[in-house]
ZAMI-89736 format. One record per atom (N, C-alpha, C): residue number from 0; atom name; x, y, z negated. Coordinates in steps of 0.05 Angstrom, whole numbers. Layout:
+-----+------+--------+--------+--------+
!  nr ! atom !     px !     py !     pz !
+-----+------+--------+--------+--------+
! NUM !   CA !      X !      Y !      Z !
...
+-----+------+--------+--------+--------+
//
This chain:
+-----+------+--------+--------+--------+
!  nr ! atom !     px !     py !     pz !
+-----+------+--------+--------+--------+
!   0 !    N !   1752 !   1795 !    469 !
!   0 !   CA !   1742 !   1770 !    463 !
!   0 !    C !   1757 !   1755 !    445 !
!   1 !    N !   1740 !   1745 !    417 !
!   1 !   CA !   1761 !   1734 !    401 !
!   1 !    C !   1767 !   1704 !    408 !
!   2 !    N !   1792 !   1690 !    405 !
!   2 !   CA !   1789 !   1669 !    408 !
!   2 !    C !   1783 !   1652 !    384 !
!   3 !    N !   1766 !   1630 !    392 !
!   3 !   CA !   1756 !   1612 !    369 !
!   3 !    C !   1779 !   1593 !    359 !
!   4 !    N !   1773 !   1590 !    332 !
!   4 !   CA !   1792 !   1573 !    319 !
!   4 !    C !   1784 !   1539 !    327 !
!   5 !    N !   1799 !   1523 !    316 !
!   5 !   CA !   1791 !   1496 !    321 !
!   5 !    C !   1769 !   1487 !    302 !
!   6 !    N !   1766 !   1498 !    278 !
!   6 !   CA !   1743 !   1495 !    260 !
!   6 !    C !   1719 !   1507 !    276 !
!   7 !    N !   1718 !   1526 !    281 !
!   7 !   CA !   1696 !   1540 !    301 !
!   7 !    C !   1686 !   1525 !    321 !
!   8 !    N !   1708 !   1515 !    335 !
!   8 !   CA !   1699 !   1491 !    357 !
!   8 !    C !   1687 !   1467 !    350 !
!   9 !    N !   1698 !   1458 !    324 !
!   9 !   CA !   1690 !   1433 !    316 !
!   9 !    C !   1658 !   1437 !    306 !
!  10 !    N !   1652 !   1463 !    292 !
!  10 !   CA !   1626 !   1466 !    285 !
!  10 !    C !   1604 !   1465 !    309 !
!  11 !    N !   1615 !   1479 !    325 !
!  11 !   CA !   1597 !   1482 !    354 !
!  11 !    C !   1591 !   1454 !    361 !
!  12 !    N !   1612 !   1433 !    363 !
!  12 !   CA !   1611 !   1411 !    373 !
!  12 !    C !   1592 !   1396 !    356 !
!  13 !    N !   1596 !   1400 !    330 !
!  13 !   CA !   1577 !   1385 !    307 !
!  13 !    C !   1546 !   1392 !    315 !
!  14 !    N !   1542 !   1415 !    320 !
!  14 !   CA !   1516 !   1426 !    327 !
!  14 !    C !   1503 !   1412 !    350 !
!  15 !    N !   1519 !   1411 !    374 !
!  15 !   CA !   1510 !   1400 !    396 !
!  15 !    C !   1504 !   1368 !    391 !
!  16 !    N !   1524 !   1356 !    377 !
!  16 !   CA !   1525 !   1329 !    377 !
!  16 !    C !   1498 !   1318 !    357 !
!  17 !    N !   1494 !   1340 !    339 !
!  17 !   CA !   1466 !   1335 !    316 !
!  17 !    C !   1441 !   1335 !    339 !
!  18 !    N !   1441 !   1359 !    353 !
!  18 !   CA !   1419 !   1361 !    376 !
!  18 !    C !   1415 !   1334 !    392 !
!  19 !    N !   1438 !   1326 !    400 !
!  19 !   CA !   1441 !   1305 !    423 !
!  19 !    C !   1430 !   1278 !    402 !
!  20 !    N !   1434 !   1277 !    380 !
!  20 !   CA !   1426 !   1252 !    363 !
!  20 !    C !   1397 !   1255 !    360 !
!  21 !    N !   1386 !   1278 !    356 !
!  21 !   CA !   1356 !   1277 !    352 !
!  21 !    C !   1343 !   1273 !    376 !
!  22 !    N !   1351 !   1285 !    399 !
!  22 !   CA !   1340 !   1279 !    425 !
!  22 !    C !   1340 !   1251 !    430 !
!  23 !    N !   1361 !   1235 !    425 !
!  23 !   CA !   1367 !   1205 !    429 !
!  23 !    C !   1345 !   1191 !    409 !
!  24 !    N !   1341 !   1200 !    381 !
!  24 !   CA !   1327 !   1186 !    366 !
!  24 !    C !   1298 !   1188 !    378 !
!  25 !    N !   1289 !   1213 !    386 !
!  25 !   CA !   1267 !   1216 !    398 !
!  25 !    C !   1254 !   1202 !    422 !
!  26 !    N !   1274 !   1200 !    440 !
!  26 !   CA !   1274 !   1181 !    464 !
!  26 !    C !   1272 !   1150 !    456 !
!  27 !    N !   1286 !   1141 !    433 !
!  27 !   CA !   1282 !   1114 !    422 !
!  27 !    C !   1255 !   1109 !    413 !
!  28 !    N !   1242 !   1125 !    394 !
!  28 !   CA !   1215 !   1127 !    385 !
!  28 !    C !   1202 !   1124 !    403 !
!  29 !    N !   1199 !   1138 !    424 !
!  29 !   CA !   1177 !   1143 !    450 !
!  29 !    C !   1180 !   1113 !    463 !
!  30 !    N !   1205 !   1104 !    471 !
!  30 !   CA !   1208 !   1081 !    481 !
!  30 !    C !   1196 !   1054 !    466 !
!  31 !    N !   1201 !   1055 !    441 !
!  31 !   CA !   1194 !   1032 !    422 !
!  31 !    C !   1163 !   1034 !    421 !
!  32 !    N !   1149 !   1060 !    420 !
!  32 !   CA !   1119 !   1062 !    421 !
!  32 !    C !   1110 !   1051 !    446 !
!  33 !    N !   1120 !   1054 !    469 !
!  33 !   CA !   1109 !   1052 !    496 !
!  33 !    C !   1112 !   1017 !    494 !
!  34 !    N !   1129 !   1002 !    482 !
!  34 !   CA !   1139 !    977 !    489 !
!  34 !    C !   1117 !    960 !    473 !
!  35 !    N !   1110 !    976 !    447 !
!  35 !   CA !   1093 !    968 !    425 !
!  35 !    C !   1062 !    966 !    438 !
!  36 !    N !   1058 !    985 !    454 !
!  36 !   CA !   1030 !    984 !    466 !
!  36 !    C !   1030 !    965 !    490 !
!  37 !    N !   1051 !    961 !    501 !
!  37 !   CA !   1052 !    940 !    526 !
!  37 !    C !   1050 !    914 !    517 !
!  38 !    N !   1064 !    909 !    493 !
!  38 !   CA !   1062 !    876 !    483 !
!  38 !    C !   1029 !    875 !    472 !
!  39 !    N !   1019 !    893 !    458 !
!  39 !   CA !    996 !    893 !    449 !
!  39 !    C !    977 !    890 !    472 !
!  40 !    N !    981 !    901 !    495 !
!  40 !   CA !    963 !    899 !    517 !
!  40 !    C !    967 !    868 !    532 !
!  41 !    N !    990 !    859 !    523 !
!  41 !   CA !    998 !    830 !    537 !
!  41 !    C !    979 !    813 !    523 !
!  42 !    N !    979 !    816 !    495 !
!  42 !   CA !    965 !    798 !    477 !
!  42 !    C !    935 !    797 !    488 !
!  43 !    N !    926 !    825 !    485 !
!  43 !   CA !    894 !    824 !    494 !
!  43 !    C !    889 !    815 !    523 !
!  44 !    N !    909 !    814 !    544 !
!  44 !   CA !    904 !    805 !    569 !
!  44 !    C !    908 !    773 !    568 !
!  45 !    N !    921 !    761 !    545 !
!  45 !   CA !    921 !    732 !    548 !
!  45 !    C !    894 !    725 !    533 !
!  46 !    N !    880 !    740 !    516 !
!  46 !   CA !    854 !    733 !    509 !
!  46 !    C !    834 !    731 !    531 !
!  47 !    N !    836 !    752 !    550 !
!  47 !   CA !    819 !    755 !    574 !
!  47 !    C !    826 !    727 !    591 !
!  48 !    N !    851 !    723 !    598 !
!  48 !   CA !    857 !    704 !    618 !
!  48 !    C !    847 !    679 !    600 !
!  49 !    N !    850 !    666 !    577 !
!  49 !   CA !    838 !    645 !    563 !
!  49 !    C !    811 !    644 !    566 !
!  50 !    N !    797 !    667 !    561 !
!  50 !   CA !    769 !    667 !    564 !
!  50 !    C !    758 !    661 !    595 !
!  51 !    N !    769 !    676 !    608 !
!  51 !   CA !    766 !    676 !    639 !
!  51 !    C !    768 !    643 !    649 !
!  52 !    N !    789 !    631 !    641 !
!  52 !   CA !    793 !    601 !    641 !
!  52 !    C !    774 !    584 !    637 !
!  53 !    N !    761 !    594 !    612 !
!  53 !   CA !    743 !    575 !    599 !
!  53 !    C !    716 !    578 !    619 !
!  54 !    N !    713 !    604 !    623 !
!  54 !   CA !    692 !    607 !    638 !
!  54 !    C !    692 !    594 !    671 !
!  55 !    N !    710 !    594 !    679 !
!  55 !   CA !    720 !    581 !    704 !
!  55 !    C !    716 !    551 !    704 !
!  56 !    N !    722 !    538 !    679 !
!  56 !   CA !    714 !    512 !    678 !
!  56 !    C !    688 !    507 !    682 !
!  57 !    N !    666 !    520 !    670 !
!  57 !   CA !    638 !    518 !    674 !
!  57 !    C !    630 !    522 !    706 !
!  58 !    N !    648 !    543 !    718 !
!  58 !   CA !    637 !    547 !    748 !
!  58 !    C !    649 !    522 !    765 !
!  59 !    N !    672 !    510 !    758 !
!  59 !   CA !    680 !    489 !    773 !
!  59 !    C !    666 !    464 !    768 !
!  60 !    N !    655 !    461 !    744 !
!  60 !   CA !    644 !    436 !    734 !
!  60 !    C !    616 !    437 !    730 !
!  61 !    N !    594 !    433 !    745 !
!  61 !   CA !    563 !    439 !    746 !
!  61 !    C !    554 !    420 !    720 !
!  62 !    N !    566 !    396 !    713 !
!  62 !   CA !    559 !    379 !    693 !
!  62 !    C !    565 !    395 !    665 !
!  63 !    N !    585 !    407 !    666 !
!  63 !   CA !    592 !    421 !    639 !
!  63 !    C !    575 !    442 !    635 !
!  64 !    N !    571 !    459 !    659 !
!  64 !   CA !    550 !    481 !    653 !
!  64 !    C !    526 !    472 !    642 !
!  65 !    N !    514 !    447 !    656 !
!  65 !   CA !    489 !    432 !    650 !
!  65 !    C !    491 !    432 !    618 !
!  66 !    N !    513 !    415 !    610 !
!  66 !   CA !    516 !    406 !    583 !
!  66 !    C !    513 !    428 !    561 !
!  67 !    N !    529 !    452 !    570 !
!  67 !   CA !    530 !    475 !    550 !
!  67 !    C !    503 !    490 !    550 !
!  68 !    N !    486 !    486 !    572 !
!  68 !   CA !    459 !    497 !    569 !
!  68 !    C !    436 !    482 !    552 !
!  69 !    N !    442 !    455 !    556 !
!  69 !   CA !    428 !    437 !    539 !
!  69 !    C !    435 !    437 !    511 !
!  70 !    N !    461 !    444 !    506 !
!  70 !   CA !    469 !    448 !    479 !
!  70 !    C !    462 !    468 !    463 !
!  71 !    N !    457 !    489 !    481 !
!  71 !   CA !    447 !    515 !    466 !
!  71 !    C !    417 !    509 !    462 !
!  72 !    N !    401 !    494 !    474 !
!  72 !   CA !    374 !    491 !    466 !
!  72 !    C !    373 !    473 !    442 !
!  73 !    N !    388 !    452 !    438 !
!  73 !   CA !    383 !    431 !    420 !
!  73 !    C !    409 !    415 !    420 !
!  74 !    N !    432 !    413 !    401 !
!  74 !   CA !    451 !    398 !    403 !
!  74 !    C !    445 !    366 !    400 !
!  75 !    N !    419 !    361 !    389 !
!  75 !   CA !    410 !    331 !    385 !
!  75 !    C !    404 !    320 !    413 !
!  76 !    N !    401 !    337 !    435 !
!  76 !   CA !    394 !    329 !    460 !
!  76 !    C !    419 !    316 !    476 !
!  77 !    N !    441 !    320 !    466 !
!  77 !   CA !    465 !    314 !    479 !
!  77 !    C !    467 !    284 !    475 !
!  78 !    N !    478 !    271 !    500 !
!  78 !   CA !    487 !    244 !    499 !
!  78 !    C !    514 !    246 !    480 !
!  79 !    N !    525 !    221 !    482 !
!  79 !   CA !    554 !    213 !    468 !
!  79 !    C !    573 !    232 !    485 !
!  80 !    N !    574 !    227 !    511 !
!  80 !   CA !    594 !    239 !    530 !
!  80 !    C !    587 !    269 !    531 !
!  81 !    N !    564 !    278 !    531 !
!  81 !   CA !    562 !    307 !    534 !
!  81 !    C !    570 !    318 !    504 !
!  82 !    N !    565 !    307 !    483 !
!  82 !   CA !    570 !    316 !    461 !
!  82 !    C !    604 !    319 !    460 !
!  83 !    N !    617 !    296 !    470 !
!  83 !   CA !    648 !    299 !    470 !
!  83 !    C !    656 !    325 !    489 !
!  84 !    N !    641 !    324 !    511 !
!  84 !   CA !    649 !    348 !    531 !
!  84 !    C !    644 !    374 !    516 !
!  85 !    N !    621 !    378 !    504 !
!  85 !   CA !    615 !    402 !    490 !
!  85 !    C !    633 !    411 !    465 !
!  86 !    N !    644 !    390 !    450 !
!  86 !   CA !    664 !    392 !    431 !
!  86 !    C !    684 !    400 !    445 !
!  87 !    N !    696 !    391 !    461 !
!  87 !   CA !    719 !    400 !    477 !
!  87 !    C !    717 !    427 !    485 !
!  88 !    N !    694 !    432 !    493 !
!  88 !   CA !    691 !    463 !    503 !
!  88 !    C !    693 !    480 !    476 !
!  89 !    N !    677 !    473 !    455 !
!  89 !   CA !    687 !    488 !    429 !
!  89 !    C !    714 !    494 !    422 !
!  90 !    N !    724 !    475 !    422 !
!  90 !   CA !    758 !    469 !    414 !
!  90 !    C !    774 !    491 !    429 !
!  91 !    N !    770 !    493 !    456 !
!  91 !   CA !    782 !    507 !    471 !
!  91 !    C !    778 !    536 !    465 !
!  92 !    N !    752 !    542 !    463 !
!  92 !   CA !    745 !    568 !    454 !
!  92 !    C !    753 !    581 !    427 !
!  93 !    N !    751 !    559 !    409 !
!  93 !   CA !    767 !    572 !    380 !
!  93 !    C !    795 !    568 !    383 !
!  94 !    N !    808 !    556 !    402 !
!  94 !   CA !    835 !    557 !    404 !
!  94 !    C !    843 !    584 !    414 !
!  95 !    N !    829 !    595 !    430 !
!  95 !   CA !    832 !    625 !    444 !
!  95 !    C !    831 !    645 !    417 !
!  96 !    N !    810 !    642 !    403 !
!  96 !   CA !    806 !    658 !    383 !
!  96 !    C !    827 !    655 !    362 !
!  97 !    N !    837 !    632 !    358 !
!  97 !   CA !    860 !    631 !    337 !
!  97 !    C !    886 !    641 !    345 !
!  98 !    N !    893 !    638 !    375 !
!  98 !   CA !    917 !    654 !    388 !
!  98 !    C !    913 !    686 !    382 !
!  99 !    N !    886 !    696 !    386 !
!  99 !   CA !    883 !    724 !    379 !
!  99 !    C !    893 !    730 !    350 !
! 100 !    N !    880 !    713 !    332 !
! 100 !   CA !    884 !    716 !    305 !
! 100 !    C !    914 !    719 !    296 !
! 101 !    N !    931 !    697 !    308 !
! 101 !   CA !    960 !    695 !    305 !
! 101 !    C !    976 !    720 !    319 !
! 102 !    N !    965 !    728 !    343 !
! 102 !   CA !    980 !    754 !    353 !
! 102 !    C !    969 !    778 !    337 !
! 103 !    N !    948 !    780 !    327 !
! 103 !   CA !    941 !    802 !    309 !
! 103 !    C !    960 !    799 !    280 !
! 104 !    N !    962 !    782 !    270 !
! 104 !   CA !    976 !    773 !    243 !
! 104 !    C !   1007 !    781 !    251 !
! 105 !    N !   1018 !    776 !    277 !
! 105 !   CA !   1048 !    776 !    283 !
! 105 !    C !   1049 !    806 !    290 !
! 106 !    N !   1031 !    823 !    290 !
! 106 !   CA !   1031 !    848 !    301 !
! 106 !    C !   1035 !    853 !    330 !
! 107 !    N !   1027 !    832 !    346 !
! 107 !   CA !   1031 !    838 !    375 !
! 107 !    C !   1003 !    845 !    385 !
! 108 !    N !    982 !    845 !    369 !
! 108 !   CA !    957 !    860 !    381 !
! 108 !    C !    947 !    880 !    354 !
! 109 !    N !    938 !    907 !    366 !
! 109 !   CA !    933 !    927 !    346 !
! 109 !    C !    905 !    918 !    333 !
! 110 !    N !    899 !    923 !    308 !
! 110 !   CA !    872 !    920 !    302 !
! 110 !    C !    850 !    929 !    316 !
! 111 !    N !    853 !    955 !    328 !
! 111 !   CA !    826 !    965 !    341 !
! 111 !    C !    824 !    952 !    367 !
! 112 !    N !    846 !    937 !    378 !
! 112 !   CA !    846 !    923 !    403 !
! 112 !    C !    833 !    893 !    398 !
! 113 !    N !    838 !    882 !    374 !
! 113 !   CA !    828 !    854 !    371 !
! 113 !    C !    800 !    853 !    361 !
! 114 !    N !    792 !    879 !    344 !
! 114 !   CA !    764 !    877 !    334 !
! 114 !    C !    742 !    868 !    352 !
! 115 !    N !    740 !    881 !    372 !
! 115 !   CA !    719 !    871 !    394 !
! 115 !    C !    721 !    842 !    398 !
! 116 !    N !    741 !    828 !    397 !
! 116 !   CA !    746 !    801 !    405 !
! 116 !    C !    733 !    787 !    380 !
! 117 !    N !    737 !    793 !    359 !
! 117 !   CA !    731 !    781 !    332 !
! 117 !    C !    696 !    780 !    334 !
! 118 !    N !    690 !    802 !    336 !
! 118 !   CA !    660 !    808 !    340 !
! 118 !    C !    645 !    788 !    364 !
! 119 !    N !    656 !    791 !    385 !
! 119 !   CA !    648 !    767 !    408 !
! 119 !    C !    650 !    742 !    397 !
! 120 !    N !    676 !    730 !    389 !
! 120 !   CA !    675 !    704 !    377 !
! 120 !    C !    657 !    698 !    356 !
! 121 !    N !    654 !    716 !    338 !
! 121 !   CA !    634 !    714 !    313 !
! 121 !    C !    607 !    707 !    325 !
! 122 !    N !    597 !    725 !    344 !
! 122 !   CA !    570 !    721 !    354 !
! 122 !    C !    570 !    694 !    374 !
! 123 !    N !    589 !    688 !    387 !
! 123 !   CA !    593 !    662 !    404 !
! 123 !    C !    593 !    641 !    382 !
! 124 !    N !    607 !    639 !    366 !
! 124 !   CA !    608 !    616 !    345 !
! 124 !    C !    575 !    616 !    335 !
! 125 !    N !    561 !    635 !    327 !
! 125 !   CA !    531 !    630 !    317 !
! 125 !    C !    510 !    623 !    339 !
! 126 !    N !    524 !    627 !    366 !
! 126 !   CA !    503 !    620 !    385 !
! 126 !    C !    512 !    588 !    393 !
! 127 !    N !    537 !    582 !    391 !
! 127 !   CA !    542 !    557 !    407 !
! 127 !    C !    551 !    533 !    385 !
! 128 !    N !    548 !    539 !    356 !
! 128 !   CA !    555 !    520 !    337 !
! 128 !    C !    539 !    517 !    313 !
! 129 !    N !    539 !    497 !    300 !
! 129 !   CA !    524 !    495 !    271 !
! 129 !    C !    545 !    487 !    252 !
! 130 !    N !    537 !    486 !    228 !
! 130 !   CA !    557 !    478 !    208 !
! 130 !    C !    562 !    450 !    209 !
! 131 !    N !    550 !    427 !    219 !
! 131 !   CA !    549 !    405 !    219 !
! 131 !    C !    578 !    402 !    244 !
! 132 !    N !    574 !    412 !    264 !
! 132 !   CA !    590 !    411 !    282 !
! 132 !    C !    626 !    426 !    271 !
! 133 !    N !    616 !    446 !    253 !
! 133 !   CA !    646 !    458 !    248 !
! 133 !    C !    656 !    436 !    224 !
! 134 !    N !    637 !    426 !    208 !
! 134 !   CA !    652 !    404 !    188 !
! 134 !    C !    662 !    386 !    204 !
! 135 !    N !    657 !    376 !    227 !
! 135 !   CA !    668 !    353 !    247 !
! 135 !    C !    693 !    360 !    260 !
! 136 !    N !    696 !    390 !    264 !
! 136 !   CA !    719 !    397 !    286 !
! 136 !    C !    739 !    414 !    270 !
! 137 !    N !    735 !    426 !    243 !
! 137 !   CA !    750 !    445 !    232 !
! 137 !    C !    778 !    432 !    227 !
! 138 !    N !    781 !    407 !    227 !
! 138 !   CA !    808 !    397 !    219 !
! 138 !    C !    828 !    406 !    245 !
! 139 !    N !    816 !    409 !    267 !
! 139 !   CA !    835 !    417 !    290 !
! 139 !    C !    847 !    445 !    284 !
! 140 !    N !    841 !    459 !    263 !
! 140 !   CA !    855 !    483 !    259 !
! 140 !    C !    867 !    483 !    229 !
! 141 !    N !    890 !    497 !    231 !
! 141 !   CA !    901 !    504 !    202 !
! 141 !    C !    903 !    528 !    194 !
! 142 !    N !    892 !    547 !    207 !
! 142 !   CA !    889 !    575 !    208 !
! 142 !    C !    867 !    579 !    183 !
! 143 !    N !    872 !    588 !    159 !
! 143 !   CA !    852 !    598 !    140 !
! 143 !    C !    833 !    618 !    148 !
! 144 !    N !    846 !    639 !    164 !
! 144 !   CA !    830 !    660 !    178 !
! 144 !    C !    810 !    654 !    196 !
! 145 !    N !    818 !    637 !    211 !
! 145 !   CA !    800 !    625 !    233 !
! 145 !    C !    773 !    609 !    217 !
! 146 !    N !    783 !    595 !    200 !
! 146 !   CA !    763 !    582 !    184 !
! 146 !    C !    744 !    598 !    174 !
! 147 !    N !    753 !    619 !    157 !
! 147 !   CA !    738 !    639 !    142 !
! 147 !    C !    718 !    652 !    164 !
! 148 !    N !    729 !    663 !    188 !
! 148 !   CA !    717 !    678 !    207 !
! 148 !    C !    689 !    661 !    220 !
! 149 !    N !    701 !    635 !    223 !
! 149 !   CA !    678 !    614 !    233 !
! 149 !    C !    658 !    607 !    209 !
! 150 !    N !    663 !    602 !    188 !
! 150 !   CA !    643 !    598 !    169 !
! 150 !    C !    625 !    624 !    158 !
! 151 !    N !    637 !    647 !    164 !
! 151 !   CA !    621 !    678 !    161 !
! 151 !    C !    602 !    674 !    177 !
! 152 !    N !    611 !    666 !    208 !
! 152 !   CA !    590 !    670 !    229 !
! 152 !    C !    569 !    644 !    228 !
! 153 !    N !    575 !    627 !    210 !
! 153 !   CA !    552 !    603 !    212 !
! 153 !    C !    538 !    605 !    185 !
! 154 !    N !    549 !    629 !    169 !
! 154 !   CA !    526 !    632 !    143 !
! 154 !    C !    502 !    644 !    147 !
! 155 !    N !    484 !    638 !    137 !
! 155 !   CA !    454 !    646 !    139 !
! 155 !    C !    454 !    683 !    129 !
! 156 !    N !    476 !    687 !    114 !
! 156 !   CA !    470 !    712 !    105 !
! 156 !    C !    481 !    735 !    121 !
! 157 !    N !    494 !    723 !    142 !
! 157 !   CA !    504 !    748 !    164 !
! 157 !    C !    485 !    762 !    178 !
+-----+------+--------+--------+--------+
//
């Protein structure tokens, strides 16, 4: 058996270290992918939590539930107090949507995960708002994307 030279041992060590680096990079890539998916899931969970809290408000407050039902029939039927209560409900719901939009823009929620929420809120706006209400409330948000999405939902061409 021939004795290896120092250069041969160095070449062997270089091959092993290259393989170790490749394995390490693959492990890092896998870990980053898992972390990205976990962060996206947290963003979606936050949307679910916000929406659930909004629904729980209606369950806990029968007056609010009555006001929401009345508003769906005709906004002009609402008293001044009911209108304020209803507008607060709208603001909370649109805040939830805006947070989802920001999370998407920040890369915290994947596009395929947020798209069903965009569709949900698009239909929600169509059902719960009119352009007059939007004109009164839109100053609450600075997000051009939220504004364009709400306005698209309220447009008659949709």
